[in-house]
C-alpha positions in Angstrom: 11.7 17.9 -17.4 10.2 14.6 -16.3 11.9 11.6 -14.7 11.2 7.9 -14.3 13.5 5.4 -12.6 13.2 1.8 -11.6 14.3 0.3 -8.3 14.5 -2.2 -6.6 15.5 -5.3 -8.4 12.6 -7.8 -8.5 12.8 -11.5 -8.1 9.7 -13.5 -9.0 8.5 -16.7 -10.8 9.7 -20.1 -9.8 11.7 -20.3 -6.6 12.2 -16.6 -6.0 13.5 -17.2 -2.5 16.7 -18.4 -4.0 17.6 -14.7 -4.4 18.4 -14.8 -0.6 21.5 -16.8 -1.4 23.0 -13.4 -2.3 23.0 -12.6 1.4 24.9 -15.8 2.3 27.2 -15.3 5.3 25.9 -11.8 6.0 24.4 -10.5 9.3 20.7 -10.1 8.6 18.0 -8.5 10.8 14.5 -9.7 9.9 11.6 -7.3 10.6 8.2 -9.0 10.9 5.2 -9.4 13.2 4.6 -11.9 16.0 2.2 -14.1 14.0 4.6 -14.5 11.0 7.5 -15.0 13.4 5.8 -18.0 14.9 4.6 -19.4 11.6 6.4 -21.9 9.4 6.6 -19.3 6.6 9.5 -17.4 8.2 11.5 -20.6 8.2 11.6 -20.3 4.4 13.6 -17.1 4.9 15.8 -18.2 7.8 16.8 -21.4 6.1 18.3 -19.5 3.2 20.4 -17.3 5.4 23.8 -18.7 6.5 25.1 -15.8 8.6 24.0 -14.4 11.9 20.3 -13.7 12.1 18.2 -11.6 14.5 14.5 -11.2 14.4 12.6 -8.0 15.3 9.0 -9.4 15.6 7.3 -6.5 17.5 5.6 -5.0 14.4 1.9 -4.2 14.8 -0.6 -2.8 12.3 -0.1 1.0 11.7 3.5 0.9 13.0 4.2 3.7 15.5 7.1 6.1 15.8 7.8 4.5 19.2 8.0 1.1 17.6 10.4 2.4 14.9 12.6 3.9 17.6 12.6 0.5 19.4 13.7 -1.2 16.1 16.4 1.4 15.5 17.9 0.5 18.9 18.0 -3.2 17.9 19.4 -2.4 14.5 22.2 -0.4 16.1 23.0 -3.1 18.7 23.0 -5.9 16.2 24.8 -4.1 13.3 23.3 -6.0 10.4 24.7 -6.1 6.8 21.2 -6.1 5.5 17.6 -5.9 6.7 14.8 -8.2 5.4 11.2 -7.0 5.9 8.8 -10.0 5.9 5.1 -9.4 5.9 2.5 -6.9 4.7 2.8 -3.1 4.6 3.3 -2.7 8.3 6.6 -4.7 8.6 7.9 -3.1 5.4 7.1 0.4 6.5 8.5 -0.2 9.9 11.7 -1.6 8.4 12.0 1.4 6.1 11.7 3.7 9.1 14.3 1.7 11.0 16.8 1.9 8.1 16.1 5.6 7.5 16.4 6.8 11.1 19.5 4.6 11.9 23.0 5.9 11.3 23.9 2.7 9.4 21.4 2.8 6.5 21.7 -0.9 5.7 20.3 -2.2 2.4 16.7 -3.3 2.7 15.1 -6.4 1.1 11.3 -6.8 1.1 9.3 -10.0 1.0 5.6 -9.1 0.9 3.1 -11.7 2.3 0.0 -9.8 1.1 -0.9 -8.2 -2.3 -1.8 -4.6 -1.6 0.6 -2.0 -0.4 3.3 -2.2 -3.1 5.6 -1.0 -0.3 8.3 -3.3 -1.6 8.9 -1.0 -4.5 8.1 2.5 -3.2 9.9 5.4 -1.5 6.9 5.7 0.9 6.5 4.7 4.5 3.5 5.4 6.6 4.1 5.7 10.3 1.7 6.6 13.1 2.0 9.1 15.9 -0.1 7.3 18.5 -0.1 10.3 20.8 -1.7 12.6 18.2 -3.7 9.9 16.3 -2.1 10.9 13.0 -0.5 9.0 10.2 2.6 10.5 8.7 3.5 9.3 5.2 7.3 9.7 4.7 8.4 10.2 1.1 12.2 9.9 0.5 14.0 8.3 -2.4 16.4 6.7 0.1 13.5 4.7 1.5 13.4 2.6 -1.7 14.4 -1.0 -0.9 17.4 -2.7 -2.6 15.5 -5.8 -3.7 12.0 -7.3 -3.5 11.1 -11.0 -3.6 7.6 -11.8 -5.0 6.7 -15.3 -3.8 3.0 -16.0 -4.5 3.0 -19.1 -2.3 3.2 -16.9 0.8 -0.3 -15.6 0.0 -2.0 -19.0 0.1 -3.1 -18.7 3.8 -4.3 -15.1 3.5 -8.0 -14.9 4.6 -10.6 -13.6 2.2 -11.3 -10.4 4.1 -7.6 -9.4 4.0 -7.4 -10.3 0.3 -10.4 -8.0 -0.2 -8.9 -5.1 1.8 -5.5 -5.3 0.3 -6.8 -5.9 -3.2 -8.9 -2.7 -3.1 -5.7 -0.9 -2.1 -4.1 -2.1 -5.3 -7.0 -0.7 -7.4 -6.8 2.6 -5.5 -3.1 2.9 -6.0 -3.5 2.3 -9.7 -6.5 4.6 -10.1 -4.9 7.5 -8.2 -1.6 7.0 -10.1 -3.4 7.3 -13.5 -5.0 10.5 -12.4 -2.1 12.1 -10.5 -0.4 15.2 -11.6 2.9 13.4 -11.9 1.6 10.7 -14.3 3.6 9.9 -17.4 3.4 7.4 -20.2 5.6 5.1 -18.2 3.6 5.3 -15.0 0.4 5.0 -17.0 1.5 1.8 -18.6 2.1 0.2 -15.2 -1.0 1.7 -13.5 -3.4 0.7 -16.4 -2.0 -2.9 -16.4 -2.3 -3.1 -12.6 -5.8 -1.8 -12.5 -7.2 -4.0 -15.3 -5.4 -7.1 -13.9 -6.6 -6.5 -10.3 -10.2 -5.7 -11.4 -10.4 -9.0 -13.3 -8.6 -11.2 -10.8 -9.5 -9.9 -7.3 -12.9 -11.7 -7.1 -11.1 -15.0 -7.9 -8.3 -14.3 -5.4 -11.0 -13.5 -2.8 -12.5 -16.9 -3.5 -9.1 -18.5 -2.9 -7.5 -19.1 -6.3 -3.8 -19.4 -6.0 -3.2 -18.3 -9.6 -5.4 -15.2 -9.1 -3.4 -14.4 -5.9 -0.2 -14.6 -7.9 -1.6 -12.1 -10.4 -2.7 -9.8 -7.5 0.9 -9.8 -6.2 2.2 -8.7 -9.6 -0.6 -6.1 -9.9 0.3 -4.8 -6.4 3.9 -4.4 -7.4 3.1 -2.7 -10.7 0.7 -0.3 -9.0 3.4 0.5 -6.4 5.9 1.4 -9.1 3.2 3.5 -10.8 2.2 5.6 -7.8 5.8 5.9 -6.6 6.6 7.7 -9.9 3.3 9.5 -10.4 2.0 10.3 -6.9 -1.4 9.7 -5.3 -4.2 12.0 -4.3 -7.1 12.9 -2.1 -8.3 9.3 -1.7 -5.2 8.4 0.2 -5.1 11.7 2.0 -8.5 11.0 3.5 -7.7 7.3 4.1 -4.6 8.3 6.1 -6.6 10.7 8.2 -9.3 8.2 8.9 -6.8 5.4 9.6 -4.9 7.5 12.1 -8.1 8.3 14.0 -10.1 5.1 13.8 -7.6 2.3 12.9 -9.7 0.8 10.1 -7.7 -1.2 7.6 -6.2 1.1 5.0 -7.4 -0.8 2.0 -11.0 -0.9 3.3 -10.9 2.9 3.7 -9.7 3.3 0.2 -12.5 1.0 -1.0 -15.1 3.1 0.7 -13.7 6.4 -0.7 -12.6 5.5 -4.2 -16.0 5.7 -6.0 -16.7 9.2 -4.7 -13.2 10.3 -5.5 -13.5 9.1 -9.1 -16.7 11.2 -9.5 -15.1 14.2 -7.8 -12.0 14.1 -10.0 -13.8 13.4 -13.2 -15.0 17.0 -13.3 -11.5 17.7 -14.8 -11.5 16.7 -18.5 -8.1 15.2 -18.7 -8.9 13.0 -15.7 -12.3 12.0 -17.0 -10.5 10.8 -20.2 -8.0 8.7 -18.2 -10.8 7.2 -16.1 -12.7 6.4 -19.3 -9.6 4.5 -20.6 -9.4 2.5 -17.4 -13.1 1.6 -17.7 -12.6 0.5 -21.3 -9.6 -1.7 -20.4 -11.9 -3.4 -17.9 -14.6 -4.1 -20.5 -16.9 -1.4 -19.2 -18.5 1.6 -20.9 -15.8 4.1 -21.5 -16.8 6.8 -19.0 -16.0 7.7 -15.4 -19.5 6.9 -14.1 -19.1 3.3 -15.3 -15.8 3.0 -13.6 -17.1 4.4 -10.3 -20.1 2.1 -10.4 -17.9 -0.9 -11.2 -15.7 -0.2 -8.2 -18.9 0.0 -6.0 -20.1 -3.4 -7.4 -16.8 -5.0 -6.9 -16.6 -3.7 -3.3 -20.0 -5.2 -2.5 -19.1 -8.5 -4.1 -16.1 -8.6 -1.7 -18.4 -8.1 1.2 -16.8 -4.8 2.2 -19.2 -2.7 4.4 -20.8 0.3 2.7 -20.1 2.7 5.6 -17.4 3.4 8.1 -17.8 1.2 11.2 -17.8 4.2 13.6 -20.8 5.6 15.6 -22.3 8.6 13.8 -21.8 11.0 16.7 -18.2 10.1 17.1 -17.6 10.5 13.4 -19.2 13.9 13.3 -17.2 15.1 16.2 -14.0 14.0 14.5 -14.8 15.6 11.1 -13.0 18.9 11.6 -9.8 17.1 12.6 -10.1 14.6 9.8 -10.5 17.3 7.3 -7.5 19.2 8.6 -5.3 16.1 8.5 -6.3 15.3 5.0 -5.6 18.8 3.8 -2.1 18.5 5.3 -1.4 15.0 4.0 1.7 14.6 1.7 -0.4 12.8 -1.0 -2.9 15.7 -1.6 -0.7 17.8 -3.9 -0.7 15.0 -6.4 -4.5 15.1 -6.9 -5.5 16.2 -10.4 -7.8 19.0 -9.2 -7.7 21.3 -6.2 -9.7 20.2 -3.1 -11.2 22.5 -0.5 -12.0 21.7 3.1 -15.7 21.7 2.3 -15.2 19.2 -0.5 -13.2 16.8 1.7 -15.7 17.0 4.4 -18.5 16.2 1.9 -16.7 13.1 0.6 -16.0 12.0 4.2 -19.7 12.4 5.1 -20.6 10.1 2.2 -19.0 7.2 4.0 -19.6 8.2 7.6 -23.2 7.2 8.0 
C-alpha cells in the first residue's frame, strides 16, 4: 500500500499575510534570526498579531541542538498558543525542533523568506551536533507545520548568491524526489513541475526578477511536498555530511554534488527514464547525460564554484568520517540504487579538489 497526504494549509497570492489574522488575540512566539529581527520585514508579521508576542531571535545557520534547547526553555516559559517561524530553513528547522522537544507541542506556522528548503511543508528538520560536527535530519510526521504563508515580496532583498544556493536546493529536492524509492504519481507531478519551473526561472531570479523569485518560492514549496512524500537520496546524505563538517551552505553543496549523483543513479534503468523525462520537460535531449550537463551549465551561470572551498589536505583527512556519516544519514535509504562506501568516497572526491 502507498500513501500520500497534504499538510499544511498554504496561503499565497495577493496579501497572504492576512492569514495571520487567524492568530488574533493569541500568544505567539516568533522564531527568527538577529538580522531579520532587526529588519523592517518582521514588522509585517508583528503588526498582524494582536495578542502577546515574544521573539526568539538567536537562530544561526545550521541550528544546533544547544540552540534548540535554549529555544525550548523560552517556549516553556512564555507558553505560546502558536509558534511562527520567520526566515529561511534554519529558523524553520529550529522552530520545528523547539515544538517537537517541548511538552506543549504548539501549532507551527512557517513564513519562508528564501526559496529553497521547502521546510514550510515538510516533516524534516536538520539540526547540528556542534560537538561532533554532524548534522542530524529528524523525520517525524508531527514536525509538519500547521500552516505556511508564501509571500514573494519577502524575497526581494535576497542577494544573488543566496538565491543561487537556495535555488539549487530546489532543483536537488525535485531531482531526488523523482528518483527516490518512495516516489509515486502524486509526488512525481509535484517534483516534475518544481524542477522544470526552477530550471527555467532560477537564472532570472538570480538576476533580480521579482516575478521569477515568486515562481521559485512556489517551486520550492512543491519540491518540498514532493520529497516529503517520496524521500531523498545520496546527494542529500553527502551534503549533510559535508555541511556538518565544513559549514558550506547546503544548497551550494547540493549544486556541486547533483550532476555526479544523476550520472551515478542513471545506471538504474527506471531512474534513467525518470531523469530523461525531467530533461525533456526542460527542453533538453531526453537522456540523463543531458540533464546532468544542464545542471552543470546552470551552476556555472549562477557563479557557483566548481569545487569545495576546503584545502585538499584537510578534505582528504576528513574523507573517512564524511563517508561514514553519509552512509548513516537518514536520507540514504531513499536512493534508487544501493551505494557503497567506495562509491560515496569517489563522488566526494569529484568535488573535493
